C-alpha positions in Angstrom: 0.0 0.0 0.0 1.5 3.4 -1.0 1.5 6.3 1.4 -1.3 8.1 -0.4 -3.6 5.1 0.1 -2.4 4.5 3.6 -3.2 8.0 4.7 -6.5 8.2 3.0 -9.5 9.1 5.2 -11.4 5.9 4.2 -8.9 4.0 6.4 -10.3 6.0 9.4 -13.9 4.8 9.1 -15.9 1.6 9.5 -17.3 1.3 6.0 -19.4 -1.8 6.8 -21.0 -0.1 9.7 -21.7 3.1 7.8 -23.4 1.2 4.9 -25.4 -0.8 7.4 -26.6 2.4 9.1 -27.0 4.8 6.1 -27.5 2.5 3.2 -25.4 1.7 0.1 -24.2 3.5 -1.9 -23.1 6.3 0.4 -21.2 9.6 0.0 -18.5 10.2 2.6 -16.7 13.5 3.1 -13.6 14.3 5.2 -13.7 17.7 7.0 -9.9 17.7 7.5 -9.2 17.2 3.8 -11.8 19.8 2.8 -10.3 22.5 5.1 -6.7 21.7 3.9 -7.7 22.1 0.2 -9.6 25.3 0.9 -6.5 26.7 2.7 -4.3 25.8 -0.3 -6.4 28.2 -2.3 -7.0 31.0 0.2 -3.3 31.1 1.0 -2.1 30.9 -2.6 -1.0 34.6 -2.5 -0.5 36.4 0.8 -2.1 39.7 -0.3 -5.2 41.4 1.2 -6.4 42.3 -2.4 -6.4 38.6 -3.5 -9.6 36.6 -2.9 -10.9 33.1 -3.7 -14.5 32.1 -4.6 -16.1 28.7 -4.2 -18.0 27.2 -7.2 -21.2 25.8 -5.6 -21.9 23.8 -8.7 -19.0 21.5 -7.7 -20.7 20.7 -4.4 -23.8 22.3 -3.0 -24.2 20.5 0.4 -25.1 23.2 2.9 -22.9 21.8 5.7 -19.9 21.8 3.4 -20.7 25.3 2.2 -20.7 26.6 5.8 -17.2 25.2 6.2 -16.2 27.0 3.0 -17.5 30.3 4.4 -15.8 29.7 7.7 -12.5 29.3 5.9 -12.8 32.6 4.2 -13.9 31.9 0.7 -16.5 33.8 -1.2 -18.8 32.1 -3.8 -19.9 32.0 -7.4 -23.4 31.2 -8.3 -24.9 30.1 -11.7 -28.6 30.1 -10.9 -31.1 31.6 -8.4 -31.2 28.2 -6.7 -27.5 28.4 -6.0 -28.0 31.9 -4.7 -30.7 30.6 -2.4 -28.5 27.9 -1.0 -25.6 30.2 -0.5 -27.8 32.6 1.5 -28.9 29.6 3.6 -25.2 28.8 4.2 -24.7 32.3 5.6 -23.0 34.1 2.7 -23.7 37.8 2.4 -24.7 39.4 -0.9 -21.2 41.0 -1.1 -19.7 37.5 -1.0 -21.8 36.1 -3.9 -20.9 36.7 -7.5 -23.7 35.7 -10.0 -21.8 34.4 -13.1 -24.8 33.6 -15.3 -25.1 32.2 -18.8 -28.2 32.6 -21.1 -30.6 33.5 -18.3 -34.0 35.3 -18.3 -34.5 38.9 -17.1 -36.5 37.3 -14.2 -33.4 35.4 -13.0 -31.3 38.5 -13.2 -33.9 40.4 -11.2 -33.6 37.7 -8.5 -30.0 38.6 -8.0 -30.6 42.3 -8.3 -33.3 42.2 -5.6 -30.6 40.8 -3.3 -27.9 43.3 -4.2 -25.7 40.6 -5.8 -23.4 41.6 -8.6 -24.1 40.0 -12.0 -21.6 39.0 -14.6 -22.9 38.7 -18.2 -21.2 36.8 -20.9 -22.8 38.2 -24.1 -23.8 41.6 -25.6 -27.3 40.2 -25.7 -27.4 39.6 -22.0 -25.8 43.0 -21.3 -28.7 44.6 -23.2 -31.1 42.6 -21.1 -29.5 43.7 -17.8 -29.3 47.3 -19.0 -33.0 47.4 -19.7 -34.0 46.1 -16.2 -31.2 47.8 -14.2 -30.1 51.0 -15.8 -27.3 52.9 -14.0 -26.4 49.7 -12.2 -23.2 47.8 -11.7 -22.1 45.0 -14.0 -19.2 42.6 -14.6 -18.3 41.2 -18.0 -17.1 37.7 -18.7 -14.6 37.6 -21.6 -13.3 34.7 -23.8 -9.7 35.6 -24.7 -9.7 32.9 -27.4 -8.0 29.9 -25.7 -9.0 27.4 -23.1 -7.9 24.3 -21.2 -9.6 21.3 -19.6 -9.6 17.5 -19.3 -12.4 17.0 -21.8 -13.8 19.1 -24.7 -17.1 19.3 -22.8 -15.5 21.3 -19.9 -13.3 23.7 -21.9 -15.0 27.0 -21.2 -12.9 29.4 -23.3 -11.6 29.3 -26.8 -13.2 29.4 -30.3 -15.4 26.3 -29.8 -17.4 27.2 -26.7 -20.6 29.1 -25.8 -19.0 31.2 -23.0 -17.8 34.7 -22.8 -17.5 37.9 -24.9 -14.9 38.0 -27.7 -12.0 40.3 -27.0 -12.7 42.2 -30.2 -16.1 43.2 -28.9 -14.8 45.3 -26.0 -15.8 48.6 -27.5 -19.2 47.2 -28.4 -19.7 46.2 -24.7 -18.6 49.6 -23.6 -21.1 51.3 -25.9 -24.0 49.2 -24.6 -23.0 49.9 -21.0 -22.9 53.6 -21.8 -26.3 53.4 -23.5 -27.8 52.2 -20.2 -25.6 54.0 -17.8 -24.1 50.7 -16.5 -20.8 50.8 -14.6 -18.4 48.0 -15.6 -16.8 47.3 -12.3 -15.2 43.9 -13.0 -14.2 41.5 -15.7 -13.8 37.7 -15.4 -13.1 34.6 -17.4 -12.9 30.8 -16.9 -10.7 28.8 -19.3 -11.9 25.3 -18.4 -11.8 22.5 -15.8 -9.0 20.4 -14.4 -5.6 21.7 -15.5 -2.6 20.3 -13.8 -0.1 22.4 -15.7 -0.1 26.1 -14.7 1.2 27.3 -18.0 -2.2 27.7 -19.8 -3.6 29.4 -16.8 -0.8 31.9 -16.6 -1.3 32.6 -20.3 -5.0 33.2 -19.7 -4.1 35.6 -16.9 -1.9 37.6 -19.2 -4.7 37.7 -21.8 -7.3 38.9 -19.3 -5.0 41.5 -17.9 -4.5 42.7 -21.5 -8.3 43.2 -21.7 -8.5 44.7 -18.3 -6.1 47.5 -19.4 -8.8 48.6 -21.8 -11.2 49.5 -19.0 -11.1 52.3 -16.5 -12.2 52.2 -12.8 -12.4 48.4 -12.5 -12.8 47.2 -9.0 -11.7 43.6 -9.6 -10.4 41.1 -12.2 -11.5 37.5 -11.7 -9.3 34.9 -13.5 -11.7 32.0 -12.9 -10.2 28.6 -12.4 -10.2 25.0 -13.3 -7.5 24.0 -10.8 -7.1 20.3 -11.2 -6.5 17.4 -8.8 -4.6 14.2 -9.7 -7.4 11.6 -10.2 -4.7 9.0 -11.0 -2.8 9.7 -7.8 -2.1 6.0 -7.1 -0.5 5.8 -10.5 2.1 8.6 -10.1 0.1 11.5 -11.5 1.6 14.6 -10.0 -0.3 17.4 -8.1 -0.6 20.9 -9.6 2.5 22.7 -8.3 0.7 25.6 -6.5 4.0 27.0 -5.2 5.4 27.4 -8.7 2.2 28.8 -10.0 2.0 31.4 -7.2 5.6 32.4 -7.8 4.8 33.1 -11.5 1.4 34.6 -10.8 2.4 37.1 -8.1 4.7 39.3 -10.2 2.1 39.5 -13.0 -0.5 40.8 -10.6 1.8 43.1 -8.7 3.1 44.8 -11.9 -0.4 45.3 -13.3 -1.8 46.6 -10.1 1.0 49.1 -9.7 0.3 50.4 -13.2 -3.5 50.3 -13.0 -4.2 51.5 -9.5 -3.8 50.3 -5.9 -7.5 49.7 -5.3 -7.8 46.9 -7.9 -8.6 43.4 -6.5 -7.9 40.0 -8.0 -9.9 36.8 -7.6 -9.7 33.2 -8.6 -12.3 30.5 -8.7 -10.6 27.1 -8.3 -13.7 25.0 -9.2 -13.3 21.3 -8.2 -10.1 21.8 -6.2 -11.5 22.4 -2.7 -14.1 19.6 -2.8 -12.9 16.7 -5.1 -10.4 14.9 -2.8 -12.5 15.3 0.4 -15.3 13.0 -1.0 -15.6 9.3 -1.8 -18.4 6.9 -2.5 -18.9 3.6 -0.8 -20.7 1.0 -2.8 -21.5 -2.7 -2.7 -20.8 -5.5 -5.2 -24.0 -7.3 -6.0 -23.0 -9.4 -9.0 -20.0 -10.9 -10.7 -20.3 -12.3 -14.2 -18.3 -13.0 -17.4 -19.8 -12.1 -20.7 -17.8 -13.0 -23.8 -14.4 -12.8 -22.1 -15.2 -9.6 -20.2 -15.5 -10.0 -16.4 -18.1 -7.6 -15.0 -18.3 -6.4 -11.4 -21.8 -5.3 -10.9 -22.2 -2.6 -8.2 -24.9 -0.2 -6.9 -22.8 2.8 -7.9 -24.7 3.7 -11.1 -24.4 6.9 -13.1 -27.4 8.2 -11.1 -24.9 8.3 -8.2 -21.7 9.4 -10.1 -22.2 10.8 -13.6 -18.7 11.9 -14.4 -17.5 8.6 -16.0 -20.4 8.4 -18.5 -20.4 12.2 -19.2 -16.7 12.8 -19.5 -15.0 9.4 -19.7 -13.6 10.4 -16.3 -11.2 8.3 -14.3 -11.6 7.6 -10.6 -9.4 5.4 -8.5 -11.4 2.5 -7.2 -10.4 0.3 -4.2 -11.8 -2.6 -2.3 -12.5 -2.1 1.4 -11.6 -5.1 3.5 -11.2 -5.3 7.3 -11.6 -1.5 7.5 -8.7 -0.9 5.1 -8.4 0.1 1.5 -7.0 -2.6 -0.8 -5.8 -2.4 -4.4 -3.9 -4.8 -6.6 -2.1 -3.2 -9.7 -1.3 -6.7 -10.8 -4.8 -8.1 -10.3 -7.3 -9.4 -12.8 -8.6 -6.8 -15.2 -12.3 -6.3 -14.8 -15.0 -3.8 -15.9 -16.8 -2.2 -13.0 -20.4 -1.3 -13.7 -23.5 0.1 -12.0 -27.1 -0.9 -11.8 -28.7 1.5 -14.4 -30.4 0.2 -17.5 -27.8 1.8 -19.9 -24.9 0.1 -21.7 -22.8 3.2 -20.8 -23.2 2.7 -17.1 -19.6 1.9 -16.5 -17.4 3.1 -13.7 -14.1 1.6 -15.0 -13.0 -0.5 -17.9 -10.2 -3.1 -17.8 -9.3 -2.1 -14.3 -6.9 -4.3 -12.4 -8.5 -5.1 -9.0 -8.3 -7.5 -6.2 -10.6 -10.5 -6.6 -14.1 -9.2 -5.9 -17.2 -11.2 -4.9 -20.8 -10.5 -4.0 -21.1 -8.4 -0.8 -17.7 -6.8 -1.1 -17.4 -3.0 -0.5 -15.7 -0.7 -3.0 -14.6 2.9 -2.6 -14.7 5.3 -5.5 -12.3 8.1 -4.7 -12.1 11.9 -5.4 -15.9 12.1 -5.8 -16.5 15.3 -3.8 -16.8 17.5 -6.9 -19.5 17.0 -9.5 -20.6 13.9 -7.6 -23.8 14.2 -5.6 -24.5 17.6 -7.1 -25.1 15.8 -10.5 -26.8 12.8 -9.0 -30.4 12.0 -10.1 -33.3 9.7 -9.6 -32.9 8.1 -13.0 -34.5 4.6 -13.1 -36.3 6.0 -10.0 -33.4 5.1 -7.9 -32.9 6.8 -4.6 -30.1 9.3 -4.2 -27.7 8.2 -1.5 -27.1 9.8 1.9 -24.1 12.0 2.6 -22.1 11.8 5.8 -19.2 13.9 7.1 -16.1 12.6 8.9 -15.4 15.4 11.3 -12.0 16.6 12.5 -12.7 15.0 15.8 -13.4 11.6 14.2 -17.2 11.6 14.5 -19.6 10.8 11.7 -22.4 13.3 11.0 -25.3 12.7 8.7 -25.4 15.8 6.6 -28.1 14.7 4.1 -30.4 11.7 4.5 -30.9 9.1 1.8 -34.0 9.6 -0.4 -37.1 7.7 0.4 -39.7 6.4 -2.0 -42.0 9.1 -0.8 -39.5 11.7 -2.1 -40.2 10.3 -5.6 -43.8 11.7 -5.3 -42.7 15.2 -4.4 -44.2 17.8 -6.7 -47.0 15.7 -8.1 -50.5 17.1 -8.0 -52.9 14.3 -7.0 
């Protein structure tokens, strides 16, 4: 067992007891890991004019959001529902940034009624905001023309994505803002999700600063994020070198701020980074079969529980849990691990070397804290799992109960 596996929080819980009490599958989060990863971001640069925002779409559990707020992060929201949850978690309007995409005037008004700053990412949406909030404040999301990410579906900048305003439309945006008396107080971007090499991010920072120089009286520049984590950590994948990134990022910001004005603030939005590694899914093996030379391990972790593999062909380390310890076998038999959803694509892992698995065994799917439960569904009318938190004191807290069959009837008019 390598040291990363040995020190993993799943080795500090009684998986069998948890599944017996809360049902299988089950989301488990580790408070210690969550706080450590948040502090990685909050302490990236030691300047009072540097801030970090949580992306609630990565994980929207209220209990975890309260920890995020306690640790000093602000938050980005993409919908009124996310604003609502952030308010319930204790975030103030000044701590919430509404970064919307193709929304109605009614959605914008929801944010305006709460004095929450809105970022628009098209001239069309800027017109909409101007009509309903003349003489107000606004931020603009730009697309400098290049992006990065682990899959084409999560690259959020560049010439093949729906997001952001093209750089050559800066003057058009200024004209629309002037038409409605809007004050452009910030600009922002997001290049994509899951970069482990800081170079494309630094290039995007330079590009956005180039755009920022074309505006006067900005209050902030938000560079977005996409900070990755090593999903193949047991196979030697290296972490994003935050120290090296900070050493290259700091002089860029210091130089620009000195030229632009000392009141300018900078933000980042690290996306999955705070949540991903603090979460794991426990599941149960219910069937083992061989079909035409492929051995299938049938589990209850379907894509209703974790959608990332079917959506992005994403990789998650998967381990067996035996005797309260994580077990892997890089030289084990190659198997295909699947869920219980009636879809051929319901696959967690293909040709994955694993210890011999049998019915009743417990598996752990790692690094599932981001875009895990938040994308879960009741597809096939299956119940969404419970979520529990392993606290820093070693206790287990239920932070969201498992669905019940009665929950499947919510919203119906009988």
